[in-house]
N, C-alpha and C positions, 0 to 999 in steps of 0.2 A: 462826505458820503457818496455824492454823485461821482466825484473824482475816483474814489475807490471802485465803484461799480464799473466805471468806464475802463479802469485798468484790468479788472477781472474779465470784462467782455473782450477787451483787446487780447488778453492772454488766451482766452478760449478760442478766439478766431485764429490766433497764431498756431495754437495747438492743432486745430482742425486742418489748417493749411499744411502744417508740417506732416501730419498723419497722411493726408492725401498725397503729398509729395513722396513720402516714404513708400506708400502703396504703389506708386507709379515708377518707382526707382528702377532703372534698367538693370537687368541681370547681366553680370559680366563674369569672365573667367580670368583669374589672376595670371599675370605674366609668368609667375613661377610654375603654375599648373600647365600653361601652354607649352613651356619648355619641357616639362616632364612628359607631357603627352606626346610631344614630337620625338623624344628619345624612346618612349614606349612604342610608338608606331614603328620606328626603325628597327627596334629589337624584335618586334613581332614579325616583320617582313622576313626575318631570317630564322624564325622559330618553327619547330616541327610538331609542337604539342597538339595542334588541331588535327593534323593528318594522322598522327599516332592514335588519337582518340577514335576517330571514325574508322580507321583500319581495324583496331581491336574490337570495336562494337560490331562491325559487320562480319568479322571473322569468328569471334567467340560467341556471338548471339545469332547473327544472321537476320533474316526477315522477321518483323515483329508485328504481325497482324493483331489488331486490337482484340483482346479477349482470349488469345491463344496461349498455349504454354510458353511460347517464345516471348510473348508480351511480358509475362510474369518474370521470366529469366532476364529480360531487358531491364525491368525495373530494379531487380536485385543487383544486376551488373552495374547499373548507373549509380545506385546508392554506394556500392563498394568503390567504384571509380572516383566519385566525388570525394569520398573520405580519403582515398589514397592521394588525391591531389592536394589535400591539406586545407580544404575549405573550413571556415570557422563553424558553420552550421550545415548539416545535411539532414533533410527530413522529407516526408511524403505527405500528400494530402489526397484523400480518397476522391475517386471519380466513378460514378455509376452510369452505365449505359446499356442499351440492348446488345446482346451477344449475337453476332452473325457469323456463320461458319461456311467455309468452302471445302467441299470434299472432292468432287470431280465434275468435269464439264466436257461436253462433246457436241458437235454439230455437223450436219451434212446436208447437201442438196440431194433430195430424193428424186426429183424430176424437174426439168426434162433431162438434165445431164448429171447423173449421180457422181458425187465427189465429196470428200471431207472439207470442212472449213476450220480455220484456226480462230478460236474465239475464247473469251474469258467472261465469267459471270461478273456482274456488277454488285457492289455492296448493297445490302438490303433487298436483293432480288429474292423472289420466291423460287422454290425448286419446281421442277417439272414433275408430273405424275410418274409413278413407277413405270418403266418401259419407255419413257420419253413423251414428248409432245410433237405431233406432226400437224403442219398446217400450211396453208397458202400464204404467200408473201404479198403484202401491199407496200409499195415504196413511195417515199417522199424525198424531195431534193433537200429540204431543210425543215427546221422546226416550225417556221411560219406556215409552210405548206401543210403540215400536219394539223396545226391549229385551225386552218381554214377548211379542213376536210369534213365531209359528211360522215358522222359517226356510223352510219349504216355501212359505209365502205370499209370500215375498220373492224367492226364487231366480229369476233371469232377468228381474226386473221393474225398472222405474225407481222407486226409493223416494223419496217426498216426505214431509218432516217439517215441520210447522208449529210455529212458536214466536212468541209475541207479547211483545215488549218494550215497557215503558212508560217515558216520560221520568221521570228522577229526578236529583236534584242530585248524588248520588254514583255514579250509573250502575250500581247493583248488579244490575240485570237482565241485564247483559252476561255475567255468569257463566253464566246459563242459555243465552243465545244463543250464546256461544262454545263451550260444551260440545256443543250441538246440531250446530254446524258441525264441530268437530274430532273428537269421539268418534262422532257419528252417522255420518259418512262411513266411518270405519273399521269400525264395527259392521255397516253395510249391506254393505260388501265382504265381511266375514267370513261373513255370512249368504247370500252368493251373489248379491247384487243386481247388475244390469247397470250401474246408474248411481245417483247420489244427488243429490237436489235438496232445498234447504231454503228456507223463507221467510227472507229476509235478516235478519241480526242487526242491526236498525236500528229507528229510531222515526219515520222520515219517511213517514208513511202516504199522503201525497198526491203522492209523487214517484216517477216510474218510473226510479229510479236504484238498481240493485242494489248491494249491499255485498259486496265480496270479503273475503278473509281466508284464513288457512291451515287446512288440514285436519290430521288427525293421522297421515297417511301418512308412514312413514319408509323404506319399501322400495318402490321404483318397481314391482317385480313384484307387489305386493299392492294397488296403487292402482287405483281405478276412476274413470271420469269423474264429477266432482263440481262442482256449480254452485249459485249462489244466485239466486233470483228477486227482482225488486223487490217491494215490499209490495203495490202495486196489482195486479201480475201474479200474485202469490201469491193474493190475494183472488179474482182472476178464475179461476184454476185451481181453487180451492176451490169456487166457485159451480158450475163445470162438473162437478166430482166429485159435488156434491150432487144432480145430475140423476139419478144412479143408473145411468148408462150407462158402459160401458167407456171409459176415456180413454187415448188413445194419443198419445205425444209423440215428436218427432224432435229429437235433440241433435246438434250439430256443434261440437265443441270441438277446435280446433287448438292444443293446449298440451302441455306435458310436460317431463320431465327431460332435461337435456343435459350430463351430466357433472358436473364439480366446478369451482368458481370460487374464486379467491383475492381477497377484498376486504380492507378495513382499517378498524380503529377509528382515528379521528383525535383526537389528544390535544394540548391546550395547557395551559401552566402559568404561574402567577404564583409565582415562587420565594419560599419563606418566608425571612424574614430571620434568625430564630433557630433554627428547626427545619425546614430545607428537606426533610428526608426524611419528615416527617409531613405528611399530606395531608388536605384537605377535598375530597371528590369530589362533583362535580355534573355533570349532563349531560342528554342526550336521544339519540334515535336518528336517524341521518342518512338511512337508507333510508326509502322510503315505498312505498305501492302506486301503481300506474300509472294509475289511473282519473282522479284529480284531479291536484293539483300538490304534495301533501304539505305543506300549510301548517299545519293544526292537528295532523297526525299524520305526522311530528313535527318539522317545521321549527321550529315554535314552541318546542319543548323545547330544541333546540340553541341557538336564539336567546336564550332566557331565561338559560341557563347562561353563554353567552359574554358577554352584556351585563353580567351580574352580576359576572363575573370581571374584565371590563375596568374597571368602575367601581371595583373594589377596587384594580386595578393603578394607576389614575390618582390614587389617594390620595397624600398627601405622603410617606408612608412605607410600605414593603412590609409585608404582614402577617407575623406571627411564623411561621406555618406556610404550606405551599404550598397554593394553590388550584388544583385540577386539573379541567379541563373535558374531558369525554369525549363525542365524537360517535360513538355506537355503530353498528356495521355489522349489517345484516340482523336487526333485531329482529322484523320482521313474520313471518318464516317460521321462528321457533323460537328467538329470543334468542341467535342464534349469536355476535354480538359480545359480549354480556354474559357468556355462558358461557366464551368464550375468554379474556376479560379476567380473570374470576374464577380460572380455572385458572392463568393466567400469574402472578397476583399473590397467590395464596392464602397463600403463606409470608410475605407482607408485611402481612397483615391487621391486625396490631397497630399498624402505622404509620398506619392510616386513622383519622383523628380522628372524622369523622362524614360521612355522605353521603346524597344522595338524587337522584333523576332526575325530570325533568318529562316525562310522557307521557300527558296526559289533556286535550290541547287548549290553549286560551288563555283560558279563563274565569278569573275572579278566584279566587284561593286563599281558601278560607273556613275550612279546618280544618287543624290541625297535630297530628300524633301522633308518638310517639318510642319507640324501643327503645334504651335506654341503661342503664348500670349505675345502681343506686340512688343512688350518691353524686353522680351527674351530673344528677339531676332538678332540683336547684336552678338549675343553669345553663340547663336547658331552660325553666324558668319565667322566667328572665331574658330569653331569646330571645322567649318568648311575649309578654312585656310590651312588647317593642319592635315586634312585628308586629301586636299587637292593635288599635292605632289605625287600621290600614288594612284591617280587616275579617277578621282571622284569629283564630279561637278555638282554644285548646289543649284537646284531649280527652285527659286522663290515663289513660283507661280502655281505649284502643286502642293496639296496637303500631304502630311505624313500619316499613314494609317496604322503603323505599329506592327505590321505583319499579320499572319493568319490568326493565331490564338490571341495574341496581345491586342488585336483589333477589338476584342471584347472589353478589355480594360480601357482602351481609348474611347469606346462607346460610353463608358461610365464617366469619362472626363480626364483620363490620363494624357498628358502631353506626349506626343509621339513623333518618331522619325519613320521614314521609309528609306531603306538602303537597298537600292535596286541592283541586282546582279545581272550580268550578261546571260540572258536565257536563250540565246540564238539556237542552240541545239538541245535545250532542256527538254522539250517535248518530243525529242527522239527517244528519250529514256524514261520519261515520267510515267509512273504507275505500270511499268512493264518489266519483263524479265531481264532487261538490260540495265536496270538501275543497280549497278554494281560498282565496287571500289575503283576499278580501272577508269571510270569516267571522271574521276577527280584529279585535277592537276594540283599537286602539293603547293606550288608557288601561288596559284590563284587562291587556294584556300588560305594561305598565309596572309595574303592581301586582305581577305575578309576579316581575319582575326585582328589585323592591324587597325582596320577601320573601327571595329567594335571596341577594341581596347582603348583607342584614342578618344572616341566619343564618350564612352562610359566613364572614363576617368575624368574628362573635362566636365561632364555633367555633375559628377560627384563632388567636384571641387568648386563649382560655381558659387559666386556671391549672389544669392537670390535664387528664385525658382523659375520654372518654365511654364507655369500657369495651370497646373493640374488642379481641378476642383470639380465637384459633381456637375455634369452636364456641360462642361466648358467647351466641348468641341462638337456639339450636336449639329452644327452647320456643315460638318464634314460628310453628313449623310449616313447611309447604312453601314453597319460595322459587322460584316459577316463574310 
């Protein structure tokens, strides 16, 4: 009897040891899949599907301001396009958000040197009273200076904050520019300012094209008029201020909140052959600002994901896991589509194999980073070797965030990549009237498609997972 018990105990220990070993088993990508991904990469480098997609979207729909009639046309257009591309499933998921509208905008220096200024209203800005708003300007060199100011010096004034972004490959100055736009407007309102202006968060110093973008206002009752000056006009205002005379501006912003709107995320799938409920998520956001045609921000991102998925769909055999393309709604005014998607799918996060979104233009991808479980790092290295010949270097020291909207799923625990594009000139065109199709290099866009197709296919074919589970990557920090 004791001998039998010992055998049972030994068997139980061996079973536990085997189970632990299986749980820690390395995720790998079969050689056959690596070869197929390499061929897929090379085919994508000479494929024009992505460029044709973004060309048609920006031509046939144009700018797609969230909540506008063009937004609705964009959703219908994308549903029809995904169906025409032959995806196995095409569907929408509802997204509700505050409706904000822009009708007209104008600004001028009233004194001491009367002249017009080129500016654009910011998202969630309040409108000015009928006939406009006239006030004296109080200026600050940066956001920190405004934070340190005496509220009495700001109350009732038009606050102007200057911020100077420089061109960089990874665009890291945008963190400063974005904070000045979003937090600065809210801070000025809390300090009693009558209105808020900033030097545009952009790098096109020789162009009178102001850059829009969202503010941090979440309650219409707390919003004040807020707008961005083009860089040359900001320079002009700063020269006038240096004269040392009181400067008076008049603003006329016919903009504001108009209730609630119900939009939609548009989703297409290539259904997995072996594990249809496990998904590789890729995408971009369908909405855009209204000043340009939304080519680089972010028609290109949707085009890259759709073209990559179509190339995988057209392979002789379906991938083992589902490839899911998500064209997100209203990213520009607060990640509404991404947040709605993450809330709706949070309980399924363990079924998400790996994901990332393209939302940094159409420049060539030059860096890959990843947030995956340790046992999947070898598979990431396999992906890195396939994309390295087309200019992508893997940086093992940085996490992967999943891109703007999919950062929300990453925050729920989805394993994620970041595929960083060359953004050297991105902020020359970001959120302004020059965001148009001519800024896209078809060859650079094809390289993006090649990277997305190769990684998505390899992730779908992997033996094992990349570590998605609730809360798995909380160490990565904020996901917004």
